[in-house]
N, C-alpha and C positions, 0 to 999 in steps of 0.2 A: 284381379279387381279387389279380392278380399285383402291381399297383402298391401295393396295401395291404400285402401281405406284405413288399415291398421297403422300404416306409417303416418298418414295424415292426422289420425287421432292422437298418435304419440307426439307429433309436432305441436298440435294445438295444446295438449296437456303441458308440454314443456314451456311453451310461451306463457300460459296461464300461471304456472308456478313462478316463472321469473318475474312476471308482473306483480304477483302477490308479494314476493320477496322485496321488490323495489318499494311497494307501498308501505310495507311494514317498516322499512328503514327510514322512509321519509316522514312518516306520521308518528314517530315516537322512538325510532331507533332501537326497538327492543332486542333485535338480534345482536346489537353491540353493547348492550347494557352490562355493567359489572354486577357480580353477585357477591354476597358476603363470603362465600367459599373461595373467591379469588384472592382474598387477603390473608396473609399469614403474619403480617407485621404492620403496625400503624405508627406514624411519627407525629408528635405535636411540636411545632416550632414555638419557642417561648421568647426569650430575650437574653440579656446578660445574666451570668450566674448569680450576681448580687442584686438583681431586681426582684420584683414581685412575681412576674410571670413564671420564672423557672421553678421555684418551690411549689407553686400551685400546679404547674404542669406535671410535676412528678407525682403529685397526689392524684390528679385527673388520670394520668396514665395507669396508675394502680387500679383505680375504680373501673376504667374501661376494660382493662385486661380481665378482671374478675367477671364483669357483666357480659362481655362479648366472647370471651375465650380466645381473643386475638392479642398476642403480645404487643404492648404499646409502650413507647418510650418518649420522654420529654427531651428535646434537643435545644442546646444553647444556640441563639441566633442573633441577628442584628435588629430584631424586634419588628415593629408594626409594618413599615413600608416594605422592607426587605421580605417580610413574611408573606405579604400579598403577592409579590412577584414570584417568590419560590413556590407558592401553591399553584399559581398559574402555570409555572414551568414543570410541575409535577415532582418537586423535590420532597414533598411531604403531603400528608392528607389533611392535617388540621393545623391551626395556628391561633395564637393570641394576637389581637390587634386592637388599637384604639378605634372607637366608633367614628371619630372624625376621619381617620386615615382610610378606613373601609369605605366611607362615603366618597372621599376623593378618588379612590381607585375605581369605584363603580361609575363615577361621572367623568373620569379622565381629567381631573383638575390638579393644580399645583404640581407636586412631584410626579404625578401620573399624567401630565399634560400630553394629549394625543396618544395615550395608552390605556384605553378603557379595559378594566379587568372584570369580565362578566362570567368567569369560570368558577367563581367562589360565592358561596352563600353563607348565611348566618346559622349558627347553632343557637346562640343566645347571649344576652348581655350578662355581665358578671358583677361588677362593682365599680364605684367611681375611682378614677385615676386622678390624683391630685397633681397639679403642676406646681412643683416646689422649687423656689429659688433658694438654693442652699449656700450658706457661707458660715463663717465663724464669728463669734461676738466681737473679737478685736479687729475685724476687717475694716470697720468704719462704714460698711454698706448697710443701710437701713431702708432703702427704697430702690425701685428699679431704675430711677433716674441716676442713682449713684453708680450705676454700672458703666457709665460713659468713660471710655479710655481704659477700662479694666480688662484683665484676662478672664474670659468667661467660657466655660464649657456649655455648648448648646446641643449636645448629643451627636450621634452619628449622622453623617451626611445623608439627607433624605429621610431621616427618621421622623416619627411623630413628635418626639421631644423638640427637634429642630423647628418644626412647624409651629409648635406652641410657643417656643422662644421668640420666633420672628413676630408672631401676632401680639404677644404681650409687649415686646419692645415697641412695636408700631403704635399701640394704644397709649404708650407713655412718651410718644414723640421721638423715639429712637429707631435705629435700624442696625443691621449687622455691621455696617460700616462704622458705627459709633463705638463698637467694642472690639477687643482683640479676641475673635471667636476661635474656640478650640473644639474640635469634634472628637469627644471622648465618650466612652460608655460610662455607666454609673460608677462602677468600681474604680476606673481610671480617674474619673472626676473627683471623687472624694479623696482618693490617695493624693491627687495633685493639690487639692485644697490643703490637706494636712502638711504636705511638704513645702507649701508656699509657692508652688509653680503657677497656680491660678488663684484668682480671688473669689470666684463663685461658680456655681453650676446650676443649670436647669435640670431637674430630675422629674420626669412624669411617671408616676407609679403609685400603687396603693400604699397608703401609710399604715404603719411605719415601713419604710423601705430599708432593706437590709444594709445596703451600702452606706446610707445616711446614719443608721444606728451604729455601724462600725466606726464611722468618723466621730460620732458623739462619744464613743468610748474613750477617745484619746484627745478630743478637743471639744470646746463648748459650741455646739451647733446653733445657728440662728437661721430661722426660715423667714425670709423677707415677706411681710404681709402685703396683700393687694387691697387697696382702698375700695370701698363699696362703689363709689362713682366710676372708678376705672373698670371694675368688674361688670357694672351695668353697661358701660360703653363697649366692652369686649363682647358681651353676650348679644347686644343689639346687632353688632356687625357679624358675629360668628355664633349663631344660635345653638350650636352643638355643645357650647360650654355651659356650665352651671356653677353657681356659687357653692363654696365648700368651706367648712371650718375644720382646721386641724386642731383636735382637742388638746387642752392643757395636759401636760404630762408626756406628750409625744416628744421624743428626743430630749426629755428632761425639761421641757418648757414649763413655765409657771402661769401661762395664760393661753387662751384660745388664740389661734392665728387665722385670720381671714385669707382665703385662697380661692382658686377656681379649679374646676376639674372637667375632664372629659370622661367617657365611659370606656371600660375594658369589655371586650367581647371575645367569643370564640367563633372562628369561622372554619369552613370545611370545603373541600372540593365538591363541586356539583355532582361529579360522576359517582360518588360513593352511594351505594344502594340505600333505599329508604329504610329497610329494616335494620341495617347496621347503624345508620345515623340515629334512628330511634333509640337503639340500645346505648349508643354513646351519650346521647342527651339524658336519658334516664339515669345512666351511671353517674353522671356529674351532679345533676340536680337532686336526685334522691339521696346521694351520699354527702352533699355539701355540709349538712349539720355536723358531720364528724370531723370536718377539717379543723386542724389546730391553728392554722394561720388566721390572723385577725380578720382578713377579708372574707372568711367563710360565712360570716353572719349576713353578708349582703347577697349571697348567691342563692336565690330563691326562685322556684318555678313561677310564682305569681308575678314576679317582676322580670322574668326571663326574656320578654319581648320588648321591654321598655328601652327607648332611645336607639333602636336599631334602624339605620337608614338604608339598609340593603335588603334584598329578598331573603326569605327564610327557607332553609332546606325543608322539603316535605317531611322527612323523617323527624326533624325537630318540631315542626308544626304539629305533627300527629301527637307527639308527647305532650306539648303544651295544651293542646285541645283536650286531651284526656284528663290531665291533672287539674285543669281550670274549669272543667265541666262543660265544655262547648260541644 
């Protein structure tokens, strides 16, 4: 009888342990959560080597390596839309994206139709990304309407730049069918303008953009302005845009140029542990004043949550709550 009771007690204990384990997995999954110690390397997906993301990504990687003790590197990529997919598939831990693209991904819209990406959350917003229509002064192109029938780079297929190009063309009564669209990255675009293979290119990035500066070194760059009324029309239909002014002196210009912009932000895989994302966020925003890139002055903790249309990672939220006194 005694042995039978012991066996019964052991079986009851085992069932209780299994039930408790199941509960823990279902109500938070703590048994499967990653820890900082699980990571010996982190990757930040950026964009093309001649864009704005890549040099900033290199600086961020240095900051994170020093703050977290985990070796971090910046990787060249196909930029926003591809970065969201790569994070979903586990190809990297962090990425630069445009705020509009992150929103499309979270809602399953446009290039993410029927493919909602909810495995990614925000670290924080960074700076405005200006949608620049780049050409040279002797091209004869002075308005978006002048693009009809011209060879125009609209960025990589499915990229944020391509979405921006479609929307700006639409507001001006044009579509991709009205131009000879070329899917080139920023460096290829400006090289092709220089060689005369294309007439203009859409470039969405922080100004000054390296590829456009390189073109201006050998040819007189002209950034096609956006009329106020058209900017208003664009913003009314797509409210994630904002009016922007490219200041006089940029690319050698002698006057301010009216433009529109979206935001640049940094995103992270949801599965990264809260303490690690806290350190990543702290590393970036605490060290932003030391950045030599012109966009460093925009990266501030007090505006780090502005314009974000997706959920914020708890580790990043903890940092912003602390520095903003919440």
